[in-house]
C-alpha positions as CSV (number, residue, x, y, z in Angstrom):
1,M,96.3,121.0,121.0
2,S,94.6,123.3,118.5
3,M,96.4,123.8,115.2
4,T,96.1,126.8,113.0
5,C,95.9,125.6,109.4
6,V,96.2,128.0,106.5
7,P,95.1,125.9,103.5
8,S,96.2,127.0,100.0
9,V,93.4,128.3,97.9
10,V,92.6,128.8,94.3
11,D,92.5,132.5,93.4
12,N,90.1,132.1,90.5
13,W,86.6,131.0,90.0
14,I,86.2,127.5,88.6
15,L,83.4,126.5,86.2
16,T,83.1,122.8,85.4
17,A,80.5,121.3,83.1
18,Q,79.7,118.2,81.0
19,C,77.1,117.3,78.4
20,P,76.5,115.0,75.4
21,S,79.0,115.7,72.5
22,Q,77.7,118.3,70.1
23,L,78.7,121.4,68.1
24,G,79.2,124.5,70.2
25,T,80.0,123.1,73.6
26,V,83.2,125.1,74.1
27,D,81.6,128.3,72.7
28,V,78.6,128.3,75.0
29,V,80.9,128.4,78.0
30,T,83.6,130.8,76.7
31,R,81.2,133.1,75.0
32,Y,79.2,133.5,78.2
33,L,82.3,134.4,80.2
34,R,83.4,136.9,77.6
35,E,80.0,138.6,77.5
36,H,80.1,138.9,81.3
37,N,83.6,140.4,81.4
38,C,85.3,137.3,82.8
39,Y,88.9,136.7,81.9
40,V,89.8,133.0,81.3
41,T,93.1,132.1,83.0
42,E,93.0,128.3,82.4
43,H,90.9,126.2,80.1
44,Q,90.8,122.5,79.5
45,S,88.2,120.4,77.6
46,F,87.9,116.9,76.3
47,D,85.4,115.2,74.0
48,D,85.2,111.4,74.6
49,Q,84.3,109.7,71.4
50,A,83.7,106.4,73.1
51,S,81.0,107.7,75.5
52,Q,79.9,110.7,73.3
53,Q,80.4,113.0,76.3
54,F,82.0,116.4,76.5
55,F,83.8,117.7,79.6
56,I,85.2,121.2,80.3
57,R,86.9,123.0,83.2
58,V,87.6,126.7,83.1
59,E,89.3,129.0,85.6
60,F,88.5,132.7,85.3
61,R,88.4,135.9,87.2
62,P,85.7,138.7,86.8
63,L,87.0,142.0,85.7
64,G,85.8,145.2,87.3
65,G,83.7,143.9,90.1
66,E,82.5,141.0,92.3
67,L,80.7,138.0,90.8
68,D,77.2,137.3,92.0
69,I,77.2,133.5,92.1
70,S,73.3,133.2,92.2
71,R,73.0,135.6,89.3
72,F,75.7,133.8,87.3
73,E,74.1,130.4,87.8
74,E,70.6,131.8,87.0
75,D,71.8,133.5,83.8
76,F,73.9,130.6,82.6
77,A,71.3,127.9,83.2
78,P,69.2,128.5,80.2
79,R,72.2,128.3,77.8
80,A,73.3,125.1,79.6
81,R,69.9,123.5,79.2
82,E,70.1,123.9,75.4
83,F,73.0,121.5,75.5
84,G,71.8,119.2,78.2
85,M,74.7,120.5,80.2
86,S,75.2,120.1,83.9
87,F,77.6,122.6,85.5
88,E,79.1,123.6,88.8
89,L,80.5,127.0,89.8
90,T,83.2,127.0,92.6
91,P,84.2,130.4,94.1
92,P,87.8,131.3,95.1
93,E,89.0,130.3,98.5
94,R,86.5,127.4,98.6
95,L,87.7,124.8,101.1
96,T,86.2,121.4,100.6
97,P,85.1,119.8,103.9
98,V,86.7,116.4,104.3
99,V,86.4,113.4,106.7
100,I,89.4,111.0,106.8
101,M,89.0,107.3,107.6
102,V,91.9,105.2,108.9
103,S,92.8,101.9,110.6
104,R,96.2,101.5,112.2
105,A,98.7,102.5,109.5
106,D,99.5,106.1,109.9
107,H,101.6,107.0,106.9
108,C,98.8,108.3,104.6
109,L,97.0,110.1,107.4
110,N,100.2,111.7,108.6
111,D,101.0,112.9,105.1
112,L,97.5,114.4,104.5
113,L,97.6,116.2,107.9
114,Y,101.0,117.6,107.1
115,R,99.8,118.9,103.7
116,Y,96.7,120.3,105.4
117,R,98.7,121.9,108.2
118,T,101.2,123.5,105.8
119,G,98.5,124.8,103.4
120,Q,99.1,122.5,100.4
121,L,95.5,121.3,100.1
122,P,92.4,123.5,99.8
123,I,90.5,121.4,102.3
124,T,89.1,121.7,105.8
125,I,89.3,118.4,107.8
126,K,86.1,118.0,109.8
127,A,86.9,114.7,111.6
128,V,89.0,111.5,111.6
129,I,87.2,108.1,111.9
130,S,88.9,104.9,112.8
131,N,88.0,101.4,113.8
132,H,91.0,101.4,116.1
133,P,92.1,103.9,118.8
134,D,95.8,104.0,117.8
135,L,95.9,107.2,115.8
136,A,93.8,109.4,118.2
137,P,96.9,111.3,119.5
138,L,97.9,112.2,116.0
139,A,94.5,113.6,115.2
140,E,94.1,115.3,118.5
141,W,97.5,117.0,118.2
142,H,96.1,118.7,115.1
143,G,93.0,119.7,117.0
144,L,90.7,117.3,115.1
145,E,87.8,115.3,116.3
146,Y,88.7,111.5,116.4
147,H,85.8,109.0,116.3
148,H,86.8,105.5,117.4
149,L,84.2,103.3,115.9
150,P,85.2,99.6,116.3
151,I,83.7,97.1,114.0
152,T,83.0,93.4,113.9
153,T,81.0,91.3,111.4
154,E,78.0,91.4,113.7
155,T,78.2,95.2,114.4
156,K,79.0,96.3,110.8
157,P,75.5,97.8,110.1
158,E,75.6,99.8,113.4
159,Q,79.1,100.9,112.9
160,E,78.5,102.2,109.3
161,A,75.4,104.0,110.6
162,A,77.6,105.8,113.1
163,V,80.1,106.6,110.4
164,W,77.4,108.0,108.2
165,R,76.1,110.2,111.1
166,V,79.6,111.7,111.5
167,I,79.9,112.4,107.7
168,E,76.4,114.0,107.5
169,Q,76.7,116.1,110.7
170,S,80.2,117.3,109.7
171,G,79.0,118.4,106.3
172,A,81.8,116.5,104.6
173,E,81.7,116.6,100.8
174,L,84.7,114.2,100.5
175,V,85.6,111.1,102.4
176,V,89.2,109.9,102.2
177,L,90.0,106.3,103.0
178,A,93.6,106.7,104.1
179,R,94.4,103.0,104.6
180,Y,91.0,102.2,106.1
181,M,91.3,98.4,106.2
182,Q,87.6,97.5,106.1
183,V,85.3,96.7,103.2
184,L,82.4,99.1,103.0
185,S,79.0,97.7,102.4
186,S,77.1,98.1,99.1
187,E,74.8,100.6,100.8
188,M,77.7,102.7,102.0
189,C,79.4,102.6,98.6
190,E,76.3,103.8,97.0
191,R,75.9,106.6,99.4
192,L,79.5,107.7,98.9
193,S,79.6,107.3,95.1
194,G,81.8,109.9,93.5
195,R,82.7,111.4,96.9
196,A,85.0,108.9,98.5
197,I,88.6,108.2,97.5
198,N,90.5,105.0,98.4
199,I,94.2,104.1,98.2
200,H,95.9,100.7,97.8
201,H,99.1,99.3,96.4
202,S,99.2,98.5,92.7
203,L,100.4,94.9,93.1
204,L,96.8,93.8,92.8
205,P,95.5,91.4,91.6
206,G,98.6,89.2,91.8
207,F,99.4,89.7,95.5
208,K,96.2,89.8,97.5
209,G,95.9,89.3,101.3
210,A,98.5,89.8,104.0
211,K,102.0,91.1,103.3
212,P,101.7,91.9,99.6
213,Y,105.1,93.4,99.3
214,H,106.7,90.3,100.8
215,Q,104.8,88.2,98.2
216,A,106.1,90.6,95.5
217,F,109.6,90.2,96.8
218,E,109.3,86.4,96.5
219,K,108.3,86.8,92.9
220,G,111.1,89.2,92.1
221,V,108.9,92.2,91.0
222,K,110.6,95.1,89.3
223,L,107.9,97.7,89.9
224,V,105.9,98.8,92.9
225,G,103.2,101.4,92.9
226,A,99.9,102.7,94.2
227,T,96.4,103.5,92.9
228,A,93.9,106.1,94.2
229,H,90.3,105.6,93.0
230,Y,86.7,106.4,93.8
231,I,85.1,103.6,95.7
232,N,82.4,101.4,94.3
233,D,80.9,98.0,95.1
234,D,83.7,96.2,93.3
235,L,86.5,95.9,95.8
236,D,89.5,98.1,94.7
237,E,88.1,98.4,91.2
238,G,86.5,101.9,91.3
239,P,87.2,104.6,88.7
240,I,90.9,105.5,88.9
241,I,92.0,109.1,89.6
242,S,95.8,108.8,90.1
243,Q,98.5,106.1,90.0
244,G,102.2,106.1,91.0
245,V,104.9,103.6,90.2
246,E,108.6,103.2,91.0
247,P,111.2,100.7,89.8
248,V,112.8,98.3,92.3
249,S,115.5,95.7,91.9
250,H,116.9,92.4,93.3
251,A,118.9,94.5,95.9
252,D,115.7,95.7,97.6
253,S,114.6,93.8,100.7
254,P,110.9,93.2,101.6
255,E,111.3,96.0,104.1
256,D,112.6,98.3,101.3
257,L,109.6,97.5,99.1
258,V,107.2,98.3,102.0
259,A,108.9,101.6,102.6
260,R,108.8,102.6,99.0
261,G,105.2,101.5,98.7
262,R,104.2,103.7,101.7
263,D,105.9,106.7,100.1
264,I,104.1,106.1,96.8
265,E,100.8,105.6,98.5
266,C,101.1,108.9,100.3
267,L,102.0,110.9,97.2
268,T,99.4,109.2,95.0
269,L,96.6,109.7,97.5
270,A,97.5,113.4,98.1
271,R,97.6,113.9,94.4
272,A,94.1,112.4,94.0
273,V,92.6,114.5,96.8
274,S,94.1,117.6,95.3
275,L,92.8,116.9,91.8
276,H,89.3,116.1,93.3
277,V,89.0,119.3,95.4
278,Q,90.2,121.4,92.5
279,R,87.4,120.1,90.4
280,R,89.7,118.4,87.9
281,V,88.1,115.0,88.0
282,F,85.0,114.0,86.1
283,L,83.3,110.6,86.4
284,N,82.8,109.1,83.0
285,G,81.0,105.7,83.5
286,K,83.6,103.3,85.0
287,R,86.4,105.7,84.0
288,T,87.5,109.2,84.9
289,V,88.5,112.3,82.9
290,V,91.3,114.0,84.8
291,F,92.5,117.5,83.8
292,Q,96.0,117.6,85.2
293,R,97.7,120.9,86.3
């Protein structure tokens, strides 16, 4: 079945930039926009004293005509170079191409597909990759390519090579690990640095392994939650984008904790994806700078 998805889009241009902390960083951006008749509709900036790095995100719309992206980038580049500033310009209605990776749990995938189908995320999903065949009908119902790529310890290099081919051929700029229950190799983590988001429960490191919510129940936890982060070579310890938490009590069964955990995982992952594709997240060493809406 082919689905018609109408993703939500940002009506304004987005300019994001970062550079070493110094005098005039805000001015070089806002002055340029004013001189080129661009009206700023949203502006957020942050100067991190610890890393001595400056970050800025500006939404704007040109007044009295269309914006020539090549001309804009060419004209702004000399001013940016004076500050050692890297920048990116994102046009309105830009849909980020995404590949989703899953295993057998369907809650995060189903939630992302719903938000995609109803236009809540400015993305275009290019493919779904899984090491199991279970969720093929869900992807196919949405008219999406489903790549079943099983994996064993012996076949891991070949499987990851196949995964990478799908990512490259699809043109995906973001990979979402929506409960993909495999550890990516160091090489794959390096390839996907800054462009792959993972989700896991926030009971770590206390309750590792199988049935973490049941372990948490036995210990009488009072909070459950989830963490969405960029992947890196340290398992579940990449730069954090978004976290969610919810109180629980002695009256909640292990099954209640699992259900609440799934809900929080869905919401937290969707929030992280939304922040990323709206260019609201900046990598800052092992941490992130996140400009919330």
